C-alpha positions, 0 to 999 in steps of 0.5 A: 879392238879385241884387245881393248874389249877385255880391259874395259869389261874389266874396267866397268866389272871393277867399277860395278863391285866398287859401287856395290862395296860403297852401298852396302857399306853406306847402308850400314853406317846409316843404320848405325847413325839412325839407331840413335835416333827414334821416330817412326812414319806413317804413310797409311791415310788414316795413320792407322799405326800412328799412337796418340800423345796420351798413349804414348806418353801413358806408355812412356812411363810406365815403371813396371810391364805390363802383360796381355793375354790375348785369346784370340789364336787358333784356325780363325775366320778372316774377320777375326784374323784382321782383329788378330792382326790389328792388335798385334799391331798395335801391341808392336806399336805399344813396345815401340815406346814402352820397350820390354814394360809391354809383353803380350801372347797370343793364346788360343783356347781351343788349342786344349785336347782335354774337352774338360779343360778346355770347357773349365777354361771357358767358365774361367775367362768369361768370369775374369769378364770376357764376352765369348761368341759364338762363330759357325762355321764347316767341317771337312764333312760340310757339316756346319759347326759351332765354336766359341770364341773369346775376342778380348785379353786380360791385361795384369799390371801391378798385381792386378788385372782386368779384362778387355774385350775387342769386338763391337756388337752393334745392330744397327751395323754390319758384321763388317762395319762392327768388325772395323769398328772394333779395329778403331777401338784397339788402342782406346780398350788396350790403354784404359785398360793400363790406366785402369789399373795403374790408377790414373784417375782419381776423380771423385764422382757423387751419386745425388739422392733425396728426391727419390733419385734412383736407389742403390740398387738400380745404378749398381752396375753402373757404379760398380764400373765407375768404381774401378776408375774413380772414387763414387759416393751417394750424398744427399744434399738436404739443403746443407752447403758443406755437401757437394763444396767446402768453403774455408774463410780466412781469418786475415782477408775474410776472403772465402775459397771455395772447394768441391767436393767432388768432381761430378755429380749425377742426377739419377731420375729424381721423382721428388720437387727439388728445394730452392736450397737443393737448387742452389748449391747445386747451381753454385757447385756447377759454378765452382767448375762442377760436371752435371749430369741430369736424367731426367723423365719429364712425364710420370710413366712406369711399365710395371704400372701396365701390369696390373692396369690395361692403360695408364695416364702419363702425366707431367712430373714437377721437380721444380727444376726446368728453370734451372735446366733452361738458364744453362741452356736446355730443355725437356719437354713435358712429352712422350716419343713413340718410334718404330725402331724400338724394344720388344717386352713381353705381352700375357695373351692368354684367355682371362682365368688359363695360364699366363702365355707371354708373347713378345711385342714391339713397344714404341714407348722404348726407343732405340736411340742412336748416338752421335756418331761424329762426336768422340762420345757416341763413337761406335756405340751401341744403340741405347735403350730408351723407356718412357723417353721425353724430347730434349731441345738446346735453348738460348744463344749464349756465344759461351756455351757449346751445345751438343745432340749426344742421342735421338731417336731414329727417322721414323719417329713421332711426339705425344704431349703429356697428358697421354694415354699410354695403353697395351692395347697398342700393340694390337694396333699395325704399326703405321710408318705414315704416323711417325712423321718425325725424324732424329729427335733429340733426347740428350745434349751435352753442354760446355762453356761458361754458365750464369747462374739461375740465382744471377739478379734473383738473390737475396741482398741479404744472401750477398752478405752472407760471406759462407755463400761465396756466391759466384755468379758465372762458372768456370768452364764446365760441363753439363749433360741432360738427358730426357730418360731417368731409365738409362742409367737403371739397371735391373735386380734380379730378386732371388727371397731376401738376395738382390743381383743387378742385371747388367746395364743395358741387358734385355732380359727378355731378348738377351740382347745388351744394348749400348747404354753402359757404354754410352754413360761411361763414354759421357762420363769419361769425357766430362772428366778428361775431354782432352785426352777422351777425344784423342784417343776416340779419334782414330778412324779407318776407312772401310774400303769394302769391294762391291759383291755384284759388281764383282759376282757379274764380272767375275770371269774377267777379273780373274783374267785380270789378276791371272794375265797382267802381270805376267805381261807386266813382267815380260815388258819390263824383262824386255824393256831391261834388255833391250836399254843394257843392249843400248847403252852397253853399245854406245859406251863399247863404241866411245871406246873404240 
């Protein structure tokens, strides 16, 4: 029997080597063939490694190198390491489609040993537009020290560069949720920077003036931000039908072709009534496919007036546009909202005749508004600061118009109908939650679809015959946004003698916080002008899977035992099982040969 076993063992060894050789060459052959085909498989539930079709299209069309310097490296806390990993993974995915046209480096700004040079670099990064954040950590001696981190990048393309901030700072979210939102937005932030540098937009936006709207200084920050993507102008309608549209009459057929000069108009906090001529011109601009954002104060109230008077009366403002907005599907109500979730204002608490002494107090007339996170416009947007806000209702049941609420109050708010007395004395009273029984009052609505002209069946017969007017009864598919606060878009202006300097939109001079006004409006405008691509880029969601800290702490010893012993036991069981199976298999084979 022994004589027969030896050749049998050699035979099985030969077969094993033969199978291994075939497997080895098969792998090489499969890799060689697959190199001619490009595909990627994302097995994550939320498709976190899958780029949008918009991103892929942009990356494939790059004709120059986009160089990304990410200033997030070195010895970082775990949360920032997660963000760094998310940025690197996204950039690696970018390279899968753009090849060598995407280059990147991770840089540690604190790696410079020279303190003076380190501070100089930090100043340069801040001037370029990167926002620093302070982190606290313990040194070797256990003392808390502060370190400045720049969780952002500088993207260069075509001889130009732009700053990208990755870290979200939504005061309504926990640190873990803010970090998760930051990782979700990495692809959007980077591809928007590349689009900006490529100048991929090209649409035209007009700020309407002539009715007491906010002046150019009061909207300077949002104007500068928009000018990086679009052509931005200021236009006075002045009853001129050619102010927003161009009308061309064909000399042969006498037909009229109308072309809007702008893609979007912004009407920011008008103070004076609109004439019927101006309303008609705006109406026809919308009928021919133009988009419009109305930021309206329905009640006349001004915080500056309270600096000279202890109380003022908020009266209804007549702008002569209520019928027009109602026809389109929205109504700005003549009321003021009070909210427990509100901003802080400084109030002089010194006795009359003494040196002014300002103390911070919550001001319920300045609600901190919540963005609709279920809509792409409001996703991951910080709370928006409002000032003397009115509620907005979506009205009508036209099936051709879809309506989405974009901003609401908190769950503890109330409405006061105008005229209403506004007194600083309210700050001395304790806020009573039982008075604030209204929840999530809408203050901004987005309307999308085909709109009916307000002048349908109202236009004089002779106007129909006037070819230059080219009256259109129903619009092309378009979008209108109505916001019940004209100050959401207004930035503060610092005045130093004759010089004026606009402060960042959403920046609170008294608390140093920056609210989400600018981000919300930029998202709104991007969506209105490019809804498909914007929605696709904002569609990524990464599920936050947090451990239950209380459960972990209460079962700490048990979890440690499980983590240490269970893997060892599993390995031992696998080893015993494999050994047993091998013995069974080979013993059967030898018996068969015998």
